C-alpha positions in Angstrom: 109.1 88.8 116.4 107.3 92.3 116.0 107.8 94.7 113.0 106.4 98.0 112.9 106.1 100.6 110.1 105.6 104.1 110.8 103.6 107.0 109.2 104.9 109.1 106.3 108.2 110.8 107.5 109.4 113.1 105.1 109.1 114.4 101.7 110.3 111.2 99.9 107.7 109.5 101.8 104.9 111.8 100.2 106.4 111.6 97.3 106.1 108.0 97.0 102.5 108.2 98.2 101.6 110.0 95.0 103.3 107.6 92.8 99.7 106.0 91.9 100.6 104.2 88.7 100.9 100.5 89.4 103.9 98.4 89.0 104.5 94.5 88.8 105.7 92.9 92.0 108.7 90.4 91.6 110.0 88.6 89.0 107.2 85.6 89.3 105.8 84.1 86.1 102.4 85.7 86.8 103.0 88.9 88.2 100.7 90.6 90.2 100.5 94.6 90.1 100.8 97.1 93.3 101.1 100.5 93.9 104.5 101.7 92.4 105.5 104.2 95.5 104.7 101.7 98.1 106.5 99.2 96.3 109.5 101.4 96.0 109.7 102.0 99.9 109.3 98.2 100.7 112.1 97.2 98.4 114.1 100.0 99.7 113.3 98.4 103.4 113.5 94.8 102.4 117.6 94.4 102.7 117.2 95.4 106.5 114.5 92.8 107.1 115.7 89.8 104.8 117.6 88.4 107.6 115.3 88.6 110.4 112.8 87.3 108.7 114.5 84.3 107.3 115.5 83.4 110.6 114.2 80.1 111.2 114.2 80.4 115.1 111.5 83.0 114.6 108.0 81.2 115.0 105.7 84.2 115.1 105.9 87.4 113.5 103.4 90.3 113.9 103.4 93.4 111.4 101.9 96.7 112.4 101.7 100.1 110.5 99.8 103.1 110.4 98.9 105.2 107.3 101.9 104.7 104.8 103.4 102.3 107.2 100.4 100.0 106.7 100.6 100.0 103.0 104.3 98.9 103.5 103.0 96.4 105.9 100.5 94.8 103.7 103.7 94.2 101.2 105.6 93.1 104.1 102.8 90.6 105.3 102.6 89.0 101.7 106.5 88.7 101.4 106.6 86.7 104.9 103.6 84.4 103.7 105.2 83.7 100.4 108.9 83.5 101.6 108.1 81.6 104.9 105.4 79.1 104.6 106.2 77.8 107.9 104.7 80.9 109.5 101.7 81.4 107.7 99.3 80.2 110.5 101.0 82.5 113.1 101.7 85.5 110.7 99.3 88.7 112.0 99.4 91.9 110.3 97.1 95.0 111.6 97.2 97.8 108.8 95.6 100.9 110.7 94.1 103.4 108.4 95.5 101.9 105.1 95.3 103.4 101.8 94.9 100.8 98.9 97.8 99.1 97.8 96.9 96.1 95.4 95.8 96.9 91.6 93.9 94.7 89.7 92.0 91.3 90.3 93.2 88.9 92.3 92.7 85.1 91.8 92.0 82.8 95.0 95.4 81.6 95.5 96.9 84.9 95.5 94.3 86.5 97.7 95.1 83.6 100.2 98.4 85.4 100.6 96.7 88.1 102.9 95.1 85.6 105.4 95.9 87.2 108.7 95.8 90.5 107.6 93.7 93.0 109.5 93.0 96.3 108.1 91.4 98.5 110.9 89.4 101.3 109.3 88.2 104.5 111.2 85.2 104.8 109.1 85.5 108.1 107.8 89.2 108.1 107.1 89.6 109.2 103.8 93.2 107.9 103.3 91.5 104.3 103.3 89.8 105.3 100.1 92.8 106.2 98.2 94.0 105.4 95.6 90.3 105.5 94.1 88.7 102.1 93.5 88.2 103.6 89.9 91.8 103.5 89.1 91.8 99.6 89.6 93.1 99.6 93.3 92.0 97.3 96.1 92.2 96.7 99.7 93.4 93.1 100.9 92.5 91.1 103.9 89.8 91.3 106.4 88.4 94.8 107.0 87.6 96.0 110.6 85.7 99.0 111.1 85.8 101.2 114.3 84.3 104.7 114.7 81.1 106.6 114.3 80.1 108.1 111.2 80.0 112.0 111.1 82.2 112.3 114.2 85.4 113.3 113.2 85.3 114.5 109.4 87.5 112.8 106.7 90.7 114.3 107.4 90.6 114.1 111.1 89.2 110.5 111.0 93.0 109.5 109.8 94.9 111.1 113.0 96.4 108.5 114.8 94.7 109.9 118.2 91.4 109.5 116.4 92.5 105.7 116.0 93.4 105.4 119.4 90.2 107.0 120.8 88.1 105.0 118.5 89.8 101.5 119.7 89.4 102.8 123.3 85.8 103.2 123.0 85.7 100.0 121.0 87.4 98.2 124.3 85.2 100.3 126.8 81.6 99.5 125.1 82.3 95.9 123.4 85.1 94.2 125.2 84.5 91.0 123.5 85.5 92.9 120.2 88.9 93.6 121.1 90.8 93.6 118.1 94.5 92.7 119.9 96.3 91.7 123.0 100.1 92.2 122.5 
């Protein structure tokens, strides 16, 4: 099964992008915190995905997101990891140009929930630096950097066509480093 999350699409998404305050995730005894706006979007999407995620005939899940969608993909990855332990080894998430989603320090057991998540970052992409680390936000998963420094500029480096261009360059110049084959 493949699940895709798109970039910001409309004023409500943009409003949620700027809801930087952190919020507790779930009702677990030891709650962890995340970006309130992204959590709101994830909780709105979850009722549409719960049934397919809980389908035990599904043996492999690939989650893909870009920008705002990469933040939602990060939360989706954790949800699948937590609720479907049988999928942990086959769960793969590709988060392109993801902003920071998680707030505060994560212990080893909690940090393990994002194993199998790759954050693909175009080196200059400004969105990957938001919300600011000084606000307590952090990235999770494994980072993969692509792109050349001082080539695109901070804003243009976030454009989806720049990601495609840099991935093509990676494929052409270093075929052994291709990120995914779907």
